[in-house]
C-alpha positions as CSV (number, residue, x, y, z in Angstrom):
1,M,124.5,117.9,-91.8
2,L,120.6,117.8,-91.8
3,V,118.6,116.1,-89.2
4,S,114.9,115.4,-89.6
5,S,112.2,117.1,-88.2
6,R,110.5,114.1,-86.9
7,L,113.7,112.7,-85.2
8,L,114.5,116.2,-83.7
9,A,110.9,116.4,-82.4
10,S,111.1,112.8,-80.8
11,S,114.4,113.3,-79.0
12,L,113.4,116.7,-77.7
13,S,110.2,115.3,-76.4
14,S,112.0,112.3,-74.6
15,R,114.3,114.4,-72.8
16,W,111.6,117.0,-72.1
17,V,109.4,114.0,-70.6
18,G,112.3,112.7,-68.8
19,A,113.1,115.9,-67.0
20,V,109.6,116.5,-66.0
21,A,109.5,112.9,-64.7
22,C,112.5,113.6,-62.6
23,G,111.2,116.9,-61.4
24,V,108.0,115.0,-60.1
25,E,109.9,112.4,-58.6
26,N,111.8,114.8,-56.5
27,S,109.0,116.8,-55.6
28,V,107.1,114.0,-54.5
29,A,110.1,112.3,-52.5
30,A,110.7,115.7,-50.7
31,F,106.7,115.9,-49.9
32,L,106.7,112.5,-48.5
33,R,110.1,112.9,-46.5
34,Q,108.7,116.1,-44.8
35,N,105.5,114.4,-43.9
36,D,106.0,110.7,-43.2
37,N,109.7,110.4,-43.2
38,V,109.5,108.0,-45.8
39,G,113.2,108.6,-46.7
40,T,114.4,107.0,-43.4
41,G,112.2,104.6,-43.3
42,P,112.5,100.8,-44.3
43,R,113.4,100.1,-47.9
44,F,110.1,98.8,-49.1
45,M,108.3,101.9,-47.8
46,N,110.9,104.0,-49.8
47,W,108.7,104.4,-52.9
48,F,110.8,107.1,-54.4
49,S,114.6,107.6,-54.5
50,T,116.2,110.6,-52.9
51,R,118.0,111.0,-56.2
52,P,117.0,110.7,-59.7
53,S,120.2,108.2,-60.4
54,E,119.1,105.8,-57.4
55,F,115.6,105.5,-58.7
56,S,114.6,101.8,-60.1
57,L,111.6,100.1,-60.5
58,H,113.2,97.0,-59.0
59,D,113.6,99.1,-55.9
60,R,109.7,99.3,-55.2
61,V,108.4,96.5,-53.2
62,P,104.6,96.8,-52.6
63,V,103.1,96.8,-49.1
64,K,101.6,93.4,-48.4
65,F,98.7,93.0,-46.1
66,L,97.7,89.5,-44.1
67,S,94.8,87.7,-45.7
68,L,93.7,84.2,-46.3
69,N,95.4,84.1,-49.7
70,N,98.7,84.9,-48.5
71,L,98.5,83.2,-45.1
72,H,101.3,80.4,-44.8
73,D,103.9,79.4,-42.2
74,N,107.5,80.9,-42.0
75,P,110.3,79.3,-44.3
76,G,111.6,76.2,-42.6
77,A,108.7,75.7,-39.9
78,I,107.4,72.6,-41.6
79,K,109.9,70.0,-41.9
80,K,109.5,67.6,-44.9
81,Y,109.9,64.1,-43.9
82,R,111.2,61.2,-45.9
83,R,108.4,58.8,-46.5
84,V,109.6,55.1,-45.8
85,G,108.5,51.9,-47.4
86,R,108.3,53.6,-51.0
87,G,110.7,51.5,-52.9
88,I,114.4,51.1,-53.0
89,G,114.6,54.4,-55.0
90,S,113.6,56.3,-51.9
91,S,116.5,55.0,-49.9
92,K,114.0,54.1,-47.2
93,G,112.2,50.9,-48.8
94,K,111.7,47.7,-47.9
95,T,112.6,47.5,-44.3
96,S,112.2,51.2,-44.1
97,G,115.6,51.7,-42.3
98,R,115.0,49.4,-39.5
99,G,117.0,46.3,-40.7
100,H,115.9,42.8,-40.6
101,K,114.0,41.2,-37.7
102,G,114.7,41.9,-34.1
103,Q,113.0,43.8,-31.3
104,K,113.6,47.2,-32.7
105,S,112.2,46.1,-36.3
106,R,108.8,45.3,-34.7
107,S,105.9,47.6,-34.5
108,G,106.0,49.4,-30.8
109,G,109.4,47.6,-30.3
110,K,111.1,49.7,-28.0
111,V,113.8,49.1,-25.5
112,H,113.4,50.2,-21.8
113,P,115.9,53.0,-21.1
114,L,117.0,51.3,-17.8
115,F,117.7,48.1,-19.8
116,E,121.4,47.1,-19.6
117,G,121.6,44.1,-22.0
118,G,120.5,41.6,-19.4
119,Q,122.8,42.4,-16.6
120,T,121.5,43.7,-13.0
121,P,120.3,47.5,-13.6
122,L,122.2,50.1,-11.7
123,H,118.9,51.0,-9.8
124,K,119.0,47.3,-8.3
125,R,122.7,47.0,-7.8
126,L,122.7,50.2,-5.6
127,P,121.6,49.6,-1.8
128,K,118.5,50.7,-0.5
129,R,118.7,53.5,2.2
130,G,116.2,55.6,4.0
131,M,113.1,53.6,2.8
132,G,110.6,52.9,5.6
133,G,107.2,51.1,5.4
134,R,103.9,52.8,4.9
135,K,102.6,55.0,7.6
136,K,99.3,54.4,9.4
137,T,96.8,56.7,8.1
138,L,93.9,56.5,10.8
139,I,90.5,57.8,10.3
140,P,89.8,60.8,12.4
141,F,87.1,60.5,15.2
142,N,86.3,63.7,17.0
143,L,84.8,64.1,20.4
144,G,82.1,66.2,19.2
145,T,80.8,63.4,17.1
146,L,81.1,60.9,20.3
147,Q,79.0,63.2,22.2
148,D,76.3,63.5,19.4
149,F,76.2,59.8,18.9
150,I,75.8,59.4,22.8
151,D,73.1,61.9,22.8
152,M,71.1,60.0,20.2
153,G,71.3,56.7,22.0
154,R,73.6,55.1,19.8
155,F,75.9,53.5,22.6
156,P,73.2,51.8,24.7
157,G,74.8,50.3,28.1
158,V,78.7,50.7,26.7
159,G,81.2,53.4,28.0
160,D,80.2,53.8,31.3
161,S,82.8,52.0,32.9
162,L,86.6,50.6,32.3
163,S,85.3,47.1,32.2
164,N,82.7,48.0,29.5
165,P,84.3,50.7,27.3
166,I,83.5,51.8,23.8
167,N,85.8,50.2,21.3
168,M,85.6,50.4,17.3
169,R,83.0,47.8,17.0
170,H,80.8,49.8,19.0
171,M,81.7,52.8,16.6
172,V,81.0,50.7,13.8
173,E,77.8,49.5,14.7
174,S,76.4,52.9,15.6
175,G,77.3,54.0,12.2
176,A,80.0,56.6,13.4
177,L,82.6,54.7,11.6
178,A,82.5,52.9,8.1
179,S,83.6,49.2,8.6
180,N,85.8,48.8,5.5
181,T,87.4,52.1,5.7
182,T,88.2,51.4,9.2
183,W,89.5,47.9,8.6
184,K,91.7,49.4,5.6
185,H,93.2,52.2,7.5
186,G,94.2,50.4,10.5
187,G,91.8,51.7,13.0
188,A,90.8,55.4,14.1
189,K,92.3,58.3,16.2
190,L,90.5,60.0,18.8
191,L,90.7,64.0,18.2
192,A,89.8,67.0,20.1
193,D,87.4,68.6,17.8
194,G,84.1,69.6,19.5
195,K,85.7,68.7,23.0
196,D,83.4,71.8,24.3
197,R,80.5,69.9,23.8
198,L,81.4,66.7,25.3
199,K,79.6,66.5,28.8
200,S,79.3,62.7,29.3
201,T,82.1,60.5,31.4
202,V,82.9,57.9,28.8
203,H,85.6,55.2,28.8
204,V,87.1,54.5,25.3
205,V,89.5,52.0,23.8
206,I,90.8,53.2,20.3
207,G,94.0,53.0,18.2
208,R,95.4,56.7,19.0
209,A,94.2,59.8,20.6
210,S,95.7,63.5,20.5
211,D,96.7,65.1,23.8
212,E,93.6,67.4,23.9
213,A,91.3,64.6,23.7
214,L,93.0,62.8,26.4
215,A,93.1,65.6,28.7
216,A,89.3,66.6,27.7
217,V,88.0,62.9,28.4
218,E,90.0,62.6,31.7
219,A,88.8,66.0,33.0
220,L,85.4,64.7,33.2
221,G,86.4,61.5,34.7
222,G,86.5,59.3,31.6
223,S,89.6,57.2,30.4
224,V,91.1,56.5,27.0
225,T,93.1,53.3,26.1
226,C,95.4,53.3,23.2
227,V,95.2,49.7,21.8
228,H,97.3,48.5,18.6
229,Y,95.2,46.5,16.1
230,N,96.6,44.8,12.9
231,K,94.6,43.7,10.2
232,K,93.7,40.4,11.7
233,A,92.7,41.8,15.1
234,L,90.5,44.7,13.4
235,R,88.7,42.0,11.5
236,Q,88.1,40.1,14.6
237,I,86.9,43.1,16.6
238,L,84.8,44.4,13.8
239,K,82.7,41.4,13.5
240,P,80.1,40.5,15.8
241,P,80.5,37.9,18.7
242,E,78.4,35.4,17.1
243,R,80.2,35.3,13.8
244,I,83.5,34.7,15.1
245,K,84.5,31.2,14.6
246,R,88.0,31.4,16.0
247,F,89.4,33.9,18.7
248,Y,93.0,35.0,18.0
249,R,95.5,36.3,20.6
250,Q,96.1,40.0,20.1
251,A,99.5,40.7,18.3
252,R,102.0,42.8,19.8
253,P,103.0,46.0,18.1
254,P,106.0,46.3,15.7
255,S,109.3,47.6,17.1
256,K,108.5,51.1,15.7
257,Y,105.3,51.3,17.5
258,Q,106.6,49.9,20.8
259,P,107.6,53.4,22.4
260,F,104.1,54.7,21.5
261,Y,102.1,52.2,23.3
262,T,104.5,51.7,26.3
263,N,104.5,55.4,27.1
264,W,102.0,56.8,29.7
265,N,101.7,60.2,28.1
266,N,100.0,58.4,25.2
267,R,98.0,56.0,27.5
268,G,99.6,53.1,25.9
269,Y,98.0,49.9,26.7
270,L,101.4,48.1,27.3
271,H,102.3,50.6,30.1
272,P,102.3,49.1,33.5
273,A,99.9,51.5,35.2
274,I,97.4,51.2,32.3
275,Q,97.4,47.3,32.5
276,M,96.7,47.3,36.3
277,R,93.8,50.1,35.7
278,N,92.2,48.1,33.3
279,W,92.8,44.9,35.3
280,F,91.5,45.9,38.6
281,Q,89.2,48.8,37.8
282,G,85.5,47.0,37.5
283,P,82.3,48.2,38.6
284,G,82.1,49.8,41.8
285,K,85.9,49.7,42.4
286,D,88.5,52.7,42.5
287,F,91.6,51.9,40.8
288,E,93.8,54.1,43.2
289,Q,92.3,52.2,46.3
290,N,93.4,49.0,44.6
291,F,97.0,50.4,43.8
292,E,97.6,51.6,47.1
293,E,96.1,48.1,48.6
294,I,98.7,46.2,46.2
295,R,101.7,48.5,47.2
296,T,101.0,48.1,51.0
297,S,100.8,44.5,50.5
298,Q,103.9,44.3,48.5
299,E,105.5,46.4,51.2
300,Q,104.6,44.3,54.0
301,E,105.6,41.3,52.4
302,K,109.2,42.8,52.1
303,E,109.2,43.8,55.7
304,S,108.4,40.4,57.0
305,S,110.8,38.6,54.5
306,S,113.3,40.7,55.6
């Protein structure tokens, strides 16, 4: 059987080319495996198979670099929402899935999460426990500031005796305290900041005072009286006397403030010793001497009655 020379040549040439291609593939794969470990890497990096039978053009995945033309989100990152009100064929047409009328069909018609259909909600059915009133936030007034205003002559003729003490109206008129903030916060509190600069003997009537401030003032022969002021009393004391049309009686402190203002350590104005001191201490009088006179007179009355 004769075979044409052209067919034989074509078959030999194709086999020779295939063998050469397989040899080149094996040599290139071995070279890359030795240098870059391509054979052990990911599949998209294995451009040449280790064996000729595994080699396929479909296994070649080119390396992609991030650029503006291939920048996109991950699959499933953006959810495609259904467009409502676009006809009955979209299954969300006409009322857009909200139904007919009612609160929930309106724009912005949401139900409060604590709403229970009209019945008394749970947070109103439960009793109140541990809820107190607002605490008094008094304005701080330091001893150093008091001495500075005394040196500037802002308290003329006041503070030198118990019968004419420095009160909060004098502090507001001198500019040491602001009238609106003093009225809103319920008074002021005397603190001991700058007690080293205090050198004057002063008598002060104020809402509250710290222990260090009391010790510093009394060490120089002064006195501090803590008085409770409600809003009406503060409004009355902060006004000038000529502008007051009606004088109100000073209110007693609430029950929660009674222990403070009846304690001698706090120099509360409801303590009997403080009341007697303020009543009998006047210009040119000594409180201790008056107190002794009252005590001896009471003892003499008891002896005479017995």
